N, C-alpha and C positions, 0 to 999 in steps of 0.2 A: 137531854139532847141525844138524838140518834145519829150515829155515823155509819155510813155504808161505803165500802170500797168498791169501785166499779173498774172494770178492766178495759172498757170500750165505750164508744158512743152508743152502741146498741144497748148495752147494759144501762146506761144513763137513761135512755128513752124508756126502757122497760120499767125502771123504778118509777118514773114519772107517770107512765100509763097506769101502774098499780095505784099510785096516789090519786089519780083522777077519779077513780071509782068512788072515792069517799068525799069528794068535793061537793059543795052546795053553793047556791046563789049567795053572793056577797063575800065569798072567801077571797082573801088577799094573800098572795104569795110574793115574797120579795126574793129575787135571785141575786146573790152576791158572789162575785168572782171576777178575776182578771179577764182581760180580752182573751178569747180562745179557750176559756175554762169550760164551756159547754152550756151556757145559759139558753141559747136558742135551741140547742139539741134537747135540753130538758123540756122546753116549751113544746117542741114537736111531739114528745112523748105524752105530755098532758093533753094536747089536742087530739092525738090518736085515742087516748083513753076517754075523752069526752065525745068521740064519734065525729070529729072534724077531720075531713079527708083532703082538705086543700093543702097546698104547699105553704108551710110556715116560714116566713122570712123575718129577719130582725127588723124592727121598725125604727132603725137608727135615724133616718131622715124624716119619717112621717110622725114620729114620736109614739103614736098609738095605732095599732092595727086591730080591727074587730073581725071576729069570726063567729058568725051567728048560727051555723047549721048543725051544731052538736046538741048533746043532751042539755048543755048549758052554754050560753055564749062565752067566748073567751076574749078577754081584752088584754092584748099583749103590748106592754109599754116599755119603751127604752127612753129613759129621761136623761141620758148622759148629756145631751145638748142643753139641758136646763141648768147646768152647773152654775152659771153666772146669774140666771134670772129666777130660778125656782119655778114651781108649777102652779102658783096661786091663781092664775087666770085661765087654767085649762079645765076647771070643773072636775078634777079627779074624784072628788067625793061622790059625784053622781055614778061613776063607775064602781067605786068601792062599796057603795050602798045599793048597787043595782041588782040586776037579775042574772048576772054572770060571775065568772071567775076572773079576777084581775091578777095579772102577772107583771111585776115591775122589775126591770133591770136598772141598776144604778140608783136604787131608791134613796141613797143618802142625799141626793140632790133635791129631793122633795120631802125631806123629813117632816116639815111643818104641815104637810098635806095628808100624811099617813094616818090611818085609823089607829086606835090604841091597841088593838089586837090583830095579829097577823102571824104568818109563818115565814121565817127567814130560812132560805136554803143556801148554804154556803157551798160553792163548788170550788174545790181546792185542787190544783194540779200537783201531781207527785213530782218531786224534784229530780228523780232518777229515771222515770218512765213516762214518756209523753202521752201514752194512752191512758194511764191510770188517773182516776179522780177520786177524791173523797167528798161524798155528799153529806153535809152536816145539817140536820134538820133542827132548827132552834125555834120552838113554839113560844108565842107570846099570847097567853090567854088560854082558858080551859078548853074551849072548842078545838084549838090547834094542838093542845096537848093530847086530846083524844084522837085527833087525826094521825098524829105521829105514832101513838100506841097502835092504832089499827094498821098502819103501814108496817110497823115492827112485827106484827103477827102474820103478815103476808108471807 
């Protein structure tokens, strides 16, 4: 596991932008963190790194937002509202196995739909400083281990 301490939202975005250069079609990133931890901020950095220049908004009410204009499509999912129902009927596997990068917030609510390999990024707030976050990269699978190694060397 790789842990990076960031001092600002801009630093969070910069790390995500760096990670984006290593991503490929079918990659699945799970963003884990409390409300306000920086999940959408991280996704904005990923979008920038993929060459997507639209405004990235949390898909809280739409569940999935698609951004097609970058090096790879970005599928930004916020499945918080599926806590009671799960995501079985959404066809999430089509996104996970598709031509883009899937970013899933609150992934614990669709555990049964997730692929076996993915990268979890834990965004943890510092208890003493509201600006500081700890980004903890937890790879599941060889491909994601290699992604984290590449990011570590950046």
